[in-house]
N, C-alpha and C positions, 0 to 999 in steps of 0.2 A: 284693470288696464295696465298695460306695461309696454316697454319698448321692445319691439321685435327685431331690432337691428342685427342680432346674431341669427344667422340663417342656417338652415339645414343643408343648403347647397352653396357653401362658401366659395367654391371655385367656379362660379357661374361662367358658361361660355359667353354670355353677354359681355363679360368683362375680359375676354380673351383668355379665360382659364387661369388668370393671374390672381394671386391673393391681393386684397386691398393693402395699401401701404399707410392707411390712416385709420383712426377710430378704434374699433374693437381689437384689432391686431396688436396694437400697442398696449391696450388694457389687459388682454387675456392671452397674449402670446400667439405665436404662428404655428399652432398645432391643430390641423383640421379635425383630428379625431376628438379633441376636447371640445371644439366648437359644436360638433354634433351633440355632445352631452349637454352643452350650454343651451341648446335650442329647446324651446318650449314644446315643439311638436314631438320631440323624442319622449317626452314624459307624459303625454296624454294617454289615458287608458280608461276603459269602462271600470266601474266600481271603485274609483279612487276618491269619490266624494268631491269631484271637481264641480264648482258652481257654474251656473250659466254665465256666459261671456258676452260682453259687448265690446267689439274691437273698433275703436275710432282711429281713423287714419286719414292722411291726405292723399288723394289719388294722383296728384301731379308727378309723383315718382313711381315708375312702374315697379321698382323692387318693393316699395312700401306696400303697394296694392297686392302684389303677389304674396307677400308675407302675411298680410292680414287674411286674404282669402285662403291661403294654405292652412293656417291655424284654424280658421273657421271650419274648413272642410274636415280636418282631422278630429276636431271636437265633435262635430255632427256625426261623423262616422263611428265615434265612440259613444253616441247616445247623449251627448252633452249639448244642451241648447246653446247656440251661438249665433250672433248677428254681427256682420261687418258693415260698418257704415263709413263711406268716404266723403269727407267734407270738401266740397269744391272751393276753388279760390282761397286755398289756405296753405299753410306749412306747419311743421312741427310745433313751433313756438306759438303761432297764432291759434292753432287747435287747442293747445293747453291754456293759453291766456283767455280765450273767448269762452271756455267752458264754464257755464254758470250764468252767463248773461242771458236774459229772457228772450232776446231776438236771435240767438245763435242757433242754427240748425242742428248742430251736434248736441247742444244742450236739450233741445226738443226731442231728439232721438234717445238721448240718455234717460229723460223722464218717461218716455213711452216705454223703454225697456224696463225701467224700474216698476212702472205701474203694472206691467204684465206679470210681475212676480209678487209685489207687495200690495197692490191695489191702490186706489186713490183715497 
């Protein structure tokens, strides 16, 4: 699991075609060509021994949902098993903090994902 905040389409029309002025721009610079290289979707390919992916995200942010489903799609197109799960009524911190709690829906999805690969 990882943070997908660096996107392959950094100058989204949804944001007026403008580069963001916070977050990853300050960390990684204002170089769109580098951001493409930083994006996970750029590096997905068949026969790279990429393991199955479970992408946990919170669907309250349309960009986060789009990022998770884009990576899921690219992985599946390359023959890599992938599942995207959006935890309702959550945010980034709560998703992380609740993971591992028995009554947490994302935790249940996580165990279901693991069980499908390692058994019970």
